[in-house]
C-alpha positions as CSV (number, residue, x, y, z in Angstrom):
1,M,2.6,74.6,40.2
2,T,5.9,73.4,41.6
3,G,5.5,69.8,42.5
4,V,6.8,70.5,46.0
5,P,5.0,68.4,48.6
6,W,2.7,70.7,50.6
7,W,4.0,69.6,54.0
8,R,7.7,70.5,53.2
9,A,7.2,74.0,54.8
10,L,5.8,72.5,58.1
11,P,8.0,71.2,61.0
12,A,7.5,67.8,62.6
13,V,5.3,68.2,65.6
14,E,4.5,66.0,68.6
15,T,1.9,66.1,71.3
16,W,1.0,63.8,74.2
17,V,-2.3,62.1,74.7
18,P,-3.8,60.1,77.6
19,C,-3.4,56.4,76.9
20,G,-3.4,53.4,79.1
21,G,-3.2,55.2,82.4
22,G,-0.3,57.4,81.2
23,V,0.5,59.6,78.3
24,H,1.9,58.7,74.9
25,P,3.3,60.8,72.0
26,V,1.4,61.4,68.8
27,R,3.7,62.6,66.1
28,W,3.1,64.2,62.7
29,A,5.9,64.6,60.2
30,D,6.3,64.6,56.4
31,G,2.5,64.5,55.9
32,T,2.0,61.4,58.1
33,L,0.6,60.8,61.6
34,S,2.4,58.2,63.6
35,L,2.2,56.6,67.1
36,P,5.7,56.1,68.4
37,A,4.5,54.2,71.5
38,H,2.6,51.7,69.3
39,P,5.0,50.4,66.7
40,D,2.6,47.8,65.5
41,A,-0.6,49.8,65.6
42,E,-2.2,47.8,62.8
43,A,-1.9,44.6,64.7
44,E,-3.3,46.3,67.8
45,A,-6.3,47.5,65.8
46,V,-6.9,43.9,64.6
47,L,-6.8,42.6,68.2
48,A,-9.2,45.4,69.3
49,A,-11.6,44.5,66.5
50,L,-11.6,40.9,67.8
51,G,-12.7,42.1,71.2
52,G,-9.6,43.4,72.9
53,D,-9.1,46.8,74.5
54,R,-8.5,49.6,72.0
55,A,-5.7,51.9,73.0
56,D,-6.6,55.6,73.2
57,C,-3.8,56.4,70.8
58,L,-5.4,54.2,68.2
59,V,-8.7,56.0,68.8
60,V,-7.0,59.3,68.1
61,A,-5.3,57.9,64.9
62,E,-8.6,56.4,63.7
63,A,-10.4,59.8,64.2
64,W,-7.6,61.5,62.2
65,H,-7.8,59.1,59.3
66,R,-11.6,59.3,59.1
67,H,-11.4,63.0,58.5
68,T,-8.4,63.6,56.2
69,S,-10.7,64.9,53.5
70,D,-13.6,66.1,55.6
71,L,-14.6,69.6,54.6
72,D,-16.6,70.0,57.9
73,W,-13.3,70.5,59.6
74,F,-13.1,73.9,58.0
75,M,-16.2,74.9,60.0
76,V,-14.5,73.8,63.2
77,G,-10.7,74.2,62.9
78,P,-8.6,77.4,62.9
79,R,-9.2,80.3,60.5
80,D,-5.8,81.8,61.2
81,P,-2.5,80.1,62.4
82,G,-2.8,82.3,65.5
83,D,-6.3,81.0,66.4
84,E,-6.6,79.4,69.8
85,I,-9.1,76.5,69.9
86,D,-8.2,74.8,73.2
87,V,-10.0,71.6,74.0
88,S,-8.7,69.6,77.0
89,W,-8.6,65.8,77.2
90,D,-10.7,66.1,80.3
91,Y,-13.4,67.7,78.2
92,V,-13.1,65.0,75.6
93,Q,-13.6,62.4,78.3
94,E,-16.6,64.3,79.7
95,F,-18.2,64.4,76.3
96,R,-17.5,60.7,75.8
97,S,-19.2,59.9,79.1
98,G,-22.1,62.2,78.4
99,T,-21.4,64.7,81.1
100,A,-20.1,67.6,79.1
101,G,-22.0,70.8,79.1
102,G,-21.5,74.2,77.6
103,W,-20.2,75.2,74.2
104,V,-20.0,72.1,72.2
105,G,-23.4,72.4,70.4
106,R,-22.3,75.8,69.1
107,L,-18.9,74.5,68.1
108,L,-19.5,71.4,66.1
109,P,-21.4,70.6,62.9
110,G,-24.8,69.1,63.6
111,G,-25.2,70.9,66.9
112,P,-28.6,72.5,67.8
113,V,-27.6,76.0,67.0
114,G,-25.4,75.3,64.0
115,S,-21.7,75.7,63.3
116,R,-19.4,78.7,63.7
117,P,-19.3,80.5,60.4
118,M,-16.5,79.9,58.0
119,M,-15.9,83.6,57.4
120,S,-13.7,84.9,60.2
121,G,-13.7,88.6,61.2
122,P,-11.4,90.5,63.5
123,A,-13.2,89.2,66.5
124,A,-13.0,85.5,65.7
125,P,-13.7,83.5,68.8
126,R,-10.9,82.0,70.9
127,V,-12.6,78.8,72.0
128,R,-11.7,77.0,75.2
129,L,-13.3,73.8,76.4
130,R,-11.5,72.7,79.6
131,G,-13.7,70.3,81.4
132,G,-14.7,70.3,85.0
133,P,-18.0,70.8,86.8
134,G,-20.9,71.5,84.5
135,G,-24.4,70.5,83.4
136,R,-25.1,66.9,82.4
137,A,-26.5,65.7,79.1
138,G,-23.9,67.2,76.8
139,A,-24.3,68.2,73.2
140,A,-25.1,64.8,71.9
141,G,-28.1,64.7,74.2
142,R,-29.2,68.2,73.1
143,A,-28.6,67.7,69.4
144,G,-32.3,67.2,68.6
145,R,-34.6,64.3,68.2
146,G,-34.0,61.6,65.6
147,A,-33.4,57.9,65.1
148,P,-31.0,56.4,67.7
149,D,-28.6,55.4,64.9
150,D,-28.5,59.0,63.5
151,L,-27.9,60.4,67.0
152,E,-25.1,57.9,67.6
153,R,-23.4,58.8,64.3
154,L,-23.7,62.5,65.2
155,R,-22.2,61.9,68.6
156,T,-19.4,59.9,67.1
157,R,-18.7,62.6,64.6
158,Q,-18.7,65.3,67.3
159,L,-16.4,63.2,69.5
160,D,-14.0,62.8,66.6
161,M,-13.9,66.6,66.1
162,L,-13.3,67.3,69.8
163,T,-10.5,64.6,69.8
164,L,-8.8,66.2,66.9
165,L,-9.1,69.7,68.4
166,A,-7.6,68.4,71.6
167,L,-4.4,67.5,69.7
168,G,-3.5,71.2,69.8
169,P,-2.8,74.1,67.4
170,A,0.1,72.6,65.5
171,L,-1.7,69.4,64.6
172,Q,-5.0,71.3,63.9
173,L,-3.0,73.2,61.2
174,A,-1.5,70.0,59.9
175,L,-4.9,68.4,59.6
176,S,-6.2,71.5,57.8
177,G,-3.4,71.2,55.3
178,E,-3.9,67.5,54.8
179,I,-7.6,68.0,54.1
180,A,-7.0,70.9,51.7
181,A,-4.3,68.9,49.9
182,S,-6.7,66.0,49.4
183,W,-8.9,68.4,47.3
184,A,-6.1,70.1,45.5
185,A,-5.4,69.5,41.8
186,D,-3.2,66.5,42.4
187,G,-5.1,65.2,45.4
188,P,-7.3,62.1,45.7
189,R,-10.6,64.1,45.9
190,A,-9.7,66.5,43.0
191,A,-12.4,64.9,40.8
192,D,-15.0,65.7,43.4
193,V,-14.3,69.4,43.6
194,P,-17.1,70.6,41.3
195,G,-19.7,69.1,43.6
196,H,-18.2,70.8,46.7
197,W,-17.3,74.2,45.1
198,P,-19.3,76.5,47.4
199,V,-17.9,74.8,50.6
200,L,-14.4,75.0,49.3
201,E,-14.8,78.6,48.4
202,A,-16.1,79.4,51.8
203,A,-13.2,77.6,53.4
204,L,-10.8,79.6,51.3
205,A,-12.5,82.9,52.0
206,G,-12.6,82.3,55.7
207,R,-8.8,81.9,55.7
208,L,-7.8,84.5,53.1
209,A,-9.8,87.2,54.9
210,P,-7.6,87.4,58.1
211,A,-4.5,87.3,55.8
212,A,-5.9,90.2,53.7
213,E,-6.6,92.2,56.9
214,A,-3.0,91.6,58.0
215,W,-1.6,92.5,54.6
216,L,-3.6,95.6,53.7
217,G,-5.9,96.3,56.6
218,V,-8.9,95.4,54.3
219,S,-12.0,94.5,56.2
220,P,-12.6,90.7,56.1
221,D,-16.1,91.4,54.9
222,L,-14.7,93.0,51.8
223,V,-12.6,90.0,50.7
224,D,-14.1,88.3,47.6
225,A,-12.4,84.9,47.3
226,R,-13.1,82.3,44.8
227,L,-11.5,79.1,43.7
228,Y,-9.1,79.4,40.8
229,D,-10.3,77.1,38.1
230,G,-7.1,77.0,36.0
231,S,-4.6,74.2,36.3
232,P,-1.6,74.7,38.6
233,A,0.7,74.8,35.6
234,A,-1.2,77.9,34.3
235,G,-0.2,80.0,37.2
236,W,-0.9,80.8,40.8
237,G,-4.3,82.5,40.3
238,E,-5.6,86.1,40.1
239,L,-5.5,89.1,42.5
240,Q,-7.1,92.5,42.2
241,V,-7.7,95.4,44.6
242,T,-10.4,97.9,44.1
243,G,-11.7,100.9,46.0
244,S,-9.8,102.9,48.7
245,G,-9.9,103.7,52.4
246,A,-12.6,101.9,54.3
247,G,-14.1,100.7,51.0
248,L,-10.9,98.8,49.9
249,R,-11.9,95.4,48.5
250,L,-9.7,92.4,47.6
251,H,-10.7,90.1,44.8
252,A,-8.7,86.9,44.7
253,A,-8.9,83.6,42.9
254,L,-6.6,81.0,44.4
255,P,-6.4,77.2,44.1
256,V,-7.4,74.8,46.9
257,G,-3.8,73.9,47.3
258,W,-3.0,77.4,48.6
259,L,-4.7,76.4,51.9
260,A,-2.3,73.4,52.2
261,S,1.0,74.7,51.0
262,V,0.8,78.4,52.0
263,W,-1.9,78.9,54.7
264,A,-1.3,75.8,56.8
265,P,2.4,76.5,57.4
266,G,1.6,80.1,58.4
267,L,3.1,81.6,55.2
268,A,0.1,83.6,54.0
269,V,1.6,87.0,55.0
270,V,5.4,87.4,55.4
271,D,6.8,90.8,56.2
272,R,3.8,92.5,54.6
273,H,3.9,90.4,51.4
274,L,0.9,88.3,50.5
275,V,2.3,84.9,49.6
276,L,0.7,83.3,46.5
277,A,2.7,80.0,46.1
278,V,5.5,78.0,47.6
279,E,8.1,77.1,45.0
280,Q,10.7,75.3,47.1
281,A,10.6,74.3,50.8
282,A,12.6,72.4,53.3
283,W,11.7,73.5,56.8
284,P,12.7,76.0,58.1
285,E,13.6,77.5,54.7
286,A,11.3,78.2,51.7
287,T,11.2,80.1,48.5
288,V,7.9,81.7,47.8
289,L,6.1,83.8,45.2
290,A,4.6,86.9,46.9
291,V,3.0,90.3,46.2
292,P,4.5,93.3,48.1
293,A,1.6,95.6,47.4
294,P,-1.6,95.9,45.2
295,G,-0.8,96.3,41.5
296,R,2.8,95.1,41.9
297,D,4.1,92.0,40.2
298,P,4.9,89.0,42.3
299,V,8.5,88.7,43.5
300,R,10.4,85.6,44.5
301,L,11.5,85.6,48.2
302,R,13.7,83.3,50.3
303,V,12.1,83.1,53.7
304,H,13.1,81.6,57.0
305,A,11.0,80.3,59.9
306,T,11.6,80.9,63.6
307,G,9.7,79.2,66.4
308,D,8.6,75.7,66.9
309,D,5.0,74.5,66.6
310,R,3.6,77.6,64.9
311,A,6.3,79.4,63.0
312,H,6.9,83.1,62.5
313,W,8.3,83.6,58.9
314,E,10.6,86.3,57.9
315,I,12.4,87.3,54.7
316,A,15.9,85.9,54.9
317,E,18.8,88.3,54.6
318,G,19.2,89.1,50.9
319,G,16.0,87.2,50.4
320,E,14.5,88.9,47.4
321,A,15.4,86.6,44.5
322,G,13.9,88.5,41.6
323,Q,11.0,87.7,39.3
C-alpha cells in the first residue's frame, strides 16, 4: 500500500547466545540477522562444512534462515506481542542431547499430541522451558515411530524451533514479521499464497483476535478474519462489526502484510484505535491508518514508541493527521 519496508517500525534488537565457551551477540536490524562476533560467518560455514567445528552462533543463524518463510512458526511463536514464550539455552542443550522432558511435544509441530492452536483466546499459554532435572528421552524420542531419517528430520526441525524461541521475545516477533513479509504481495512467496490460504488465514485470525479483544472487548472466538484478496494499491482491506454485547462479532479482511508491518511491531492497537496500515515509519515514529471505533472512517495518526525490545505505542501530541 505504501512501499514502506515492513521492518521500519521495529527497533534494532540484540540478544546473547552461548558460543565457544562464552556468549556472543546476535543482532537483528533493518530486516537482517547478523553475528557481530563472526564478521566472516560465510567463511566459517565453509570451514565447518569441510569438517571443522561449527560455531553455535552459526547454528543459530542457519536455523533462522531455514525458517524465514516457514508457516509452521505461526503455530509455535507469539500470538500477541505481550506473549511470553521463554525457552532457556539450557533446555535447548538438553533437547540436543536427548535428555529434555516435559512440554516440548505439546509445543512443536510434529509432536505426539499436536501443536498449540493458532487461535489464541484470553488464556493463551505462557510457555516456559527452563531446563534442569527431568525425564530422559525427550520429545524426539516420543514423537512416534517412523523411519530413522524421518525422525531425524523431525528432531532437527524441533531443535530449530526451540533455538529460535530461545532468542527471546523481540527476535521471536522479528522472525514472525520476516515470515509474514515473505508471503505478502511483494514477498518472494507471494505466488504460493493460494496453496497456503487456510494456513495464512488461521495465522491472521490467531493474531487479530487478541487485538480485537483489546480494541472492542470482542471475544476472540467471535473474530472472523480472512485474507484480503485485493492488491495493496486497492486499499487496506475490509472491516465490519455486527451484533452487540456478548454477541459482538468482528469481520475483517486484511492482507498478509498486516502481520509484518502492523502486528509484529506491536502496532495492532494504539490508544484504542485498531491500526490497519503503516504509511510511514522510522523507529520510534510512525504514521498509521487506524479506526477509532466500529463504523468510523479510518484516520491518519502520528504515533510514537516507548520502551526497548517490545514497544508501547502512543498517539503523539497533536497526532491526529486527518483523513
